[in-house]
N, CA, C and O atoms as a DFTB+ gen file, in Angstrom:
352 C
 N C O
     1  1      33.143      72.962      41.629
     2  2      32.072      72.364      42.328
     3  2      32.468      71.202      43.247
     4  3      33.462      70.534      42.962
     5  1      31.800      70.956      44.242
     6  2      32.034      69.749      44.975
     7  2      33.358      69.911      45.896
     8  3      33.797      68.886      46.418
     9  1      33.990      71.091      46.112
    10  2      35.000      71.203      46.969
    11  2      34.894      70.725      48.342
    12  3      35.778      70.090      48.918
    13  1      33.655      71.095      48.890
    14  2      33.427      70.666      50.282
    15  2      32.505      69.410      50.413
    16  3      31.864      69.083      51.412
    17  1      32.560      68.830      49.316
    18  2      31.754      67.606      49.274
    19  2      31.941      66.713      50.253
    20  3      33.093      66.326      50.453
    21  1      30.819      66.187      51.091
    22  2      30.836      65.513      52.260
    23  2      31.419      65.984      53.389
    24  3      31.837      65.196      54.237
    25  1      31.524      67.397      53.547
    26  2      32.269      68.094      54.576
    27  2      33.683      67.929      54.560
    28  3      34.296      68.126      55.609
    29  1      34.375      67.554      53.391
    30  2      35.745      67.431      53.424
    31  2      36.540      68.427      54.064
    32  3      37.693      68.177      54.415
    33  1      35.959      69.636      54.256
    34  2      36.716      70.855      55.196
    35  2      36.144      70.783      56.534
    36  3      36.621      71.545      57.374
    37  1      35.249      70.036      56.860
    38  2      34.752      69.886      58.180
    39  2      34.278      71.208      58.841
    40  3      34.037      71.323      60.043
    41  1      34.175      72.166      57.937
    42  2      33.687      73.440      58.352
    43  2      33.485      74.227      57.115
    44  3      33.435      73.615      56.048
    45  1      33.354      75.620      57.139
    46  2      33.211      76.454      56.095
    47  2      34.489      76.307      55.245
    48  3      35.562      76.062      55.796
    49  1      34.379      76.466      53.790
    50  2      35.488      76.478      53.009
    51  2      36.334      77.819      53.228
    52  3      35.761      78.895      53.401
    53  1      37.679      77.703      53.211
    54  2      38.396      79.049      53.294
    55  2      37.971      80.025      52.132
    56  3      37.715      79.621      50.997
    57  1      37.924      81.226      52.482
    58  2      37.582      82.195      51.642
    59  2      38.513      82.287      50.463
    60  3      39.727      82.281      50.665
    61  1      38.031      82.370      49.267
    62  2      38.869      82.403      47.915
    63  2      39.494      81.026      47.576
    64  3      40.448      80.978      46.799
    65  1      38.967      79.876      48.151
    66  2      39.681      78.641      47.846
    67  2      38.918      78.147      46.684
    68  3      39.278      77.054      46.246
    69  1      37.950      78.731      46.108
    70  2      37.382      78.193      45.095
    71  2      37.655      79.250      43.865
    72  3      37.958      80.420      44.098
    73  1      37.517      78.724      42.522
    74  2      37.670      79.546      41.346
    75  2      36.288      80.460      41.415
    76  3      35.277      80.148      42.045
    77  1      36.463      81.583      40.673
    78  2      35.452      82.486      40.353
    79  2      34.329      81.606      39.476
    80  3      34.612      80.577      38.863
    81  1      33.000      82.215      39.538
    82  2      31.966      81.630      38.687
    83  2      32.270      82.322      37.363
    84  3      33.346      82.886      37.164
    85  1      31.256      82.259      36.432
    86  2      31.368      82.807      35.047
    87  2      31.210      84.335      35.173
    88  3      31.615      85.096      34.294
    89  1      30.618      84.744      36.278
    90  2      30.503      86.274      36.342
    91  2      31.671      86.756      37.281
    92  3      31.620      87.905      37.720
    93  1      32.615      86.014      37.576
    94  2      33.794      86.496      38.382
    95  2      33.554      86.632      39.945
    96  3      34.335      87.277      40.644
    97  1      32.393      85.970      40.478
    98  2      32.106      85.938      41.868
    99  2      32.786      84.843      42.586
   100  3      32.813      83.714      42.097
   101  1      33.336      85.117      43.717
   102  2      33.766      84.031      44.645
   103  2      32.921      84.047      46.002
   104  3      32.529      85.059      46.581
   105  1      32.719      82.710      46.393
   106  2      32.161      82.510      47.686
   107  2      30.835      83.200      48.043
   108  3      30.594      83.662      49.158
   109  1      30.030      83.225      47.032
   110  2      28.566      84.076      46.988
   111  2      27.673      83.130      47.613
   112  3      26.862      83.631      48.391
   113  1      27.633      81.900      47.458
   114  2      26.515      81.038      47.793
   115  2      27.044      79.693      48.523
   116  3      28.047      79.091      48.139
   117  1      26.327      79.338      49.510
   118  2      26.625      77.915      50.012
   119  2      27.518      77.751      51.131
   120  3      27.478      76.712      51.790
   121  1      28.500      78.889      51.466
   122  2      29.469      78.435      52.361
   123  2      28.933      78.829      53.729
   124  3      29.327      78.192      54.705
   125  1      28.011      79.892      53.890
   126  2      27.348      80.211      55.276
   127  2      26.140      80.804      54.871
   128  3      25.984      81.441      53.830
   129  1      25.180      80.544      55.837
   130  2      23.700      81.252      55.750
   131  2      23.996      82.729      55.607
   132  3      24.998      83.222      56.125
   133  1      23.135      83.427      54.912
   134  2      23.142      84.838      54.855
   135  2      21.995      85.261      55.704
   136  3      20.834      84.927      55.464
   137  1      22.433      86.157      56.907
   138  2      21.480      86.928      57.700
   139  2      21.002      87.975      56.899
   140  3      21.722      88.608      56.127
   141  1      19.540      88.216      57.102
   142  2      19.091      89.366      56.455
   143  2      18.338      90.154      57.599
   144  3      18.011      89.630      58.664
   145  1      18.097      91.478      57.259
   146  2      17.422      92.470      58.069
   147  2      15.991      92.081      58.115
   148  3      15.328      92.590      59.019
   149  1      15.376      91.232      57.261
   150  2      14.075      91.143      57.168
   151  2      13.555      90.200      58.345
   152  3      14.197      89.205      58.679
   153  1      12.416      90.549      58.926
   154  2      11.925      89.646      59.905
   155  2      11.003      88.546      59.352
   156  3      10.378      88.595      58.292
   157  1      11.025      87.561      60.238
   158  2      10.243      86.374      59.535
   159  2       8.681      86.724      59.900
   160  3       8.288      86.896      61.054
   161  1       7.890      86.798      58.781
   162  2       6.562      87.280      59.065
   163  2       5.645      86.484      57.933
   164  3       6.086      85.924      56.929
   165  1       4.221      86.576      58.358
   166  2       3.323      85.854      57.427
   167  2       3.045      86.634      56.251
   168  3       2.985      87.861      56.327
   169  1       2.870      86.013      55.163
   170  2       2.474      86.696      54.069
   171  2       0.982      86.990      53.963
   172  3       0.221      86.308      54.650
   173  1       0.552      87.821      53.266
   174  2      -1.080      88.249      53.241
   175  2      -1.812      87.069      52.928
   176  3      -1.535      86.393      51.937
   177  1      -2.839      86.750      53.808
   178  2      -3.587      85.707      53.516
   179  2      -3.194      84.244      54.179
   180  3      -3.832      83.208      53.991
   181  1      -2.120      84.366      54.918
   182  2      -1.557      83.265      55.750
   183  2      -2.585      82.443      56.433
   184  3      -3.445      83.052      57.070
   185  1      -2.617      81.281      56.397
   186  2      -3.518      80.513      57.360
   187  2      -2.854      79.300      57.522
   188  3      -2.187      78.745      56.649
   189  1      -3.092      78.806      58.913
   190  2      -2.418      77.466      59.365
   191  2      -3.247      76.276      58.763
   192  3      -4.458      76.232      58.982
   193  1      -2.667      75.368      58.056
   194  2      -3.284      74.241      57.382
   195  2      -3.764      73.321      58.453
   196  3      -2.978      72.954      59.326
   197  1      -5.054      72.912      58.441
   198  2      -5.579      72.154      59.517
   199  2      -4.890      70.778      59.910
   200  3      -4.948      70.314      61.049
   201  1      -4.198      70.144      58.794
   202  2      -3.621      69.004      58.822
   203  2      -2.095      68.908      59.373
   204  3      -1.522      67.866      59.692
   205  1      -1.569      70.216      59.412
   206  2      -0.051      70.273      59.922
   207  2       0.107      70.933      61.245
   208  3      -0.662      71.808      61.642
   209  1       1.167      70.471      61.942
   210  2       1.490      71.313      63.072
   211  2       2.255      72.510      62.676
   212  3       3.181      72.374      61.877
   213  1       1.970      73.629      63.138
   214  2       2.599      74.882      62.854
   215  2       3.602      75.293      63.666
   216  3       3.381      75.581      64.842
   217  1       4.891      75.365      63.082
   218  2       5.911      75.933      63.651
   219  2       6.307      77.350      63.286
   220  3       7.354      77.848      63.700
   221  1       5.483      77.967      62.533
   222  2       5.809      79.278      61.950
   223  2       5.389      80.297      62.928
   224  3       6.208      81.046      63.461
   225  1       4.069      80.340      63.181
   226  2       3.556      81.462      63.933
   227  2       4.205      81.943      65.169
   228  3       4.244      83.149      65.410
   229  1       4.697      81.098      65.936
   230  2       5.353      81.500      67.166
   231  2       6.594      82.419      66.867
   232  3       7.045      83.131      67.764
   233  1       7.154      82.407      65.596
   234  2       8.264      82.994      65.110
   235  2       7.913      84.435      64.504
   236  3       8.800      85.219      64.167
   237  1       6.624      84.705      64.397
   238  2       6.074      85.972      63.862
   239  2       5.961      86.882      64.987
   240  3       4.909      87.426      65.321
   241  1       7.194      87.039      65.613
   242  2       7.199      88.026      66.808
   243  2       8.059      89.282      66.673
   244  3       8.153      90.078      67.607
   245  1       8.666      89.450      65.545
   246  2       9.501      90.648      65.224
   247  2      11.026      90.451      65.810
   248  3      11.910      91.306      65.754
   249  1      11.133      89.227      66.347
   250  2      12.580      88.958      66.837
   251  2      13.249      87.975      66.046
   252  3      14.459      87.836      66.222
   253  1      12.665      87.280      65.214
   254  2      13.275      86.231      64.358
   255  2      13.618      86.895      62.876
   256  3      12.759      87.461      62.200
   257  1      14.771      86.766      62.541
   258  2      15.247      87.267      61.024
   259  2      15.142      86.087      60.187
   260  3      15.064      84.932      60.606
   261  1      15.145      86.488      58.868
   262  2      15.151      85.431      57.784
   263  2      16.657      85.223      57.597
   264  3      17.476      86.139      57.658
   265  1      16.981      83.797      57.337
   266  2      18.317      83.544      56.921
   267  2      18.157      82.812      55.683
   268  3      17.220      82.021      55.572
   269  1      19.081      83.021      54.627
   270  2      18.702      82.469      53.445
   271  2      20.082      81.814      52.789
   272  3      21.204      82.236      53.068
   273  1      19.850      80.831      51.968
   274  2      20.904      80.395      50.874
   275  2      21.738      79.176      51.291
   276  3      22.644      78.769      50.563
   277  1      21.440      78.602      52.439
   278  2      22.174      77.551      52.875
   279  2      23.551      77.556      53.213
   280  3      24.136      78.611      52.972
   281  1      24.236      76.598      53.732
   282  2      25.698      76.704      54.314
   283  2      26.374      75.358      53.782
   284  3      25.939      74.477      53.039
   285  1      27.532      75.514      54.400
   286  2      28.331      74.263      53.976
   287  2      27.764      72.852      54.484
   288  3      28.082      71.821      53.893
   289  1      26.963      72.839      55.536
   290  2      26.285      71.740      56.221
   291  2      24.894      71.521      55.777
   292  3      24.313      70.535      56.227
   293  1      24.229      72.371      54.885
   294  2      22.994      72.086      54.323
   295  2      22.946      70.964      53.324
   296  3      23.891      70.709      52.577
   297  1      21.781      70.287      53.339
   298  2      21.671      69.289      52.410
   299  2      20.202      69.308      51.804
   300  3      19.351      70.043      52.305
   301  1      19.901      68.447      50.665
   302  2      18.668      68.562      50.148
   303  2      18.124      70.032      49.700
   304  3      18.816      70.790      49.019
   305  1      16.881      70.339      50.129
   306  2      16.364      71.467      49.619
   307  2      17.009      72.766      50.298
   308  3      16.965      73.864      49.745
   309  1      17.628      72.544      51.580
   310  2      18.182      73.495      52.041
   311  2      19.400      74.015      51.324
   312  3      19.742      75.182      51.513
   313  1      20.061      73.249      50.537
   314  2      21.173      73.635      49.602
   315  2      20.845      74.451      48.440
   316  3      21.162      74.067      47.314
   317  1      20.251      75.515      48.630
   318  2      19.576      76.226      47.351
   319  2      19.564      77.723      47.561
   320  3      19.318      78.052      48.721
   321  1      19.758      78.638      46.761
   322  2      19.687      80.051      46.762
   323  2      18.210      80.513      47.235
   324  3      18.032      81.615      47.754
   325  1      17.232      79.647      47.030
   326  2      15.975      79.856      47.452
   327  2      15.442      79.444      48.868
   328  3      14.300      79.647      49.282
   329  1      16.556      78.774      49.595
   330  2      16.158      78.221      50.844
   331  2      15.998      79.602      51.775
   332  3      16.600      80.649      51.539
   333  1      15.096      79.400      52.842
   334  2      14.910      80.478      53.703
   335  2      14.353      79.841      55.010
   336  3      13.546      78.912      54.992
   337  1      14.843      80.410      56.144
   338  2      14.433      80.090      57.254
   339  2      14.486      81.101      58.290
   340  3      14.899      82.209      57.948
   341  1      14.135      80.914      59.525
   342  2      14.130      82.054      60.410
   343  2      15.103      81.632      61.606
   344  3      15.196      80.439      61.895
   345  1      15.795      82.557      62.272
   346  2      16.498      82.475      63.173
   347  2      16.555      83.703      64.104
   348  3      16.278      84.807      63.637
   349  1      16.882      83.570      65.327
   350  2      16.914      84.438      66.485
   351  2      18.258      84.807      67.029
   352  3      18.345      85.542      68.012
C-alpha cells in the first residue's frame, strides 16, 4: 500500500509492480478507472433535488458510460471501489 502515494510514479503504476493481495490478485483496483458497458442512467424514482444544480440529467443520453473504481490520481471519495462517474 502507498506505492504511488502522492503520485510518486507521476502516472499509473507499472503493471505487476505491487505484490499480490491476500487473494493473489495484482493491479485490480486504483491504477486506472474501469470503463463499463453500462450507460449512465437514472434509477427508478429519480428526481432532481430542488436545492442543487443538476449535472446528471444531461448525461442520461445513452452516450455516457459508467466508469468505476478510481485511478492513480483519484483522491477522497473517488479513491474507492464504490466510486462511479460517467464519461463519454
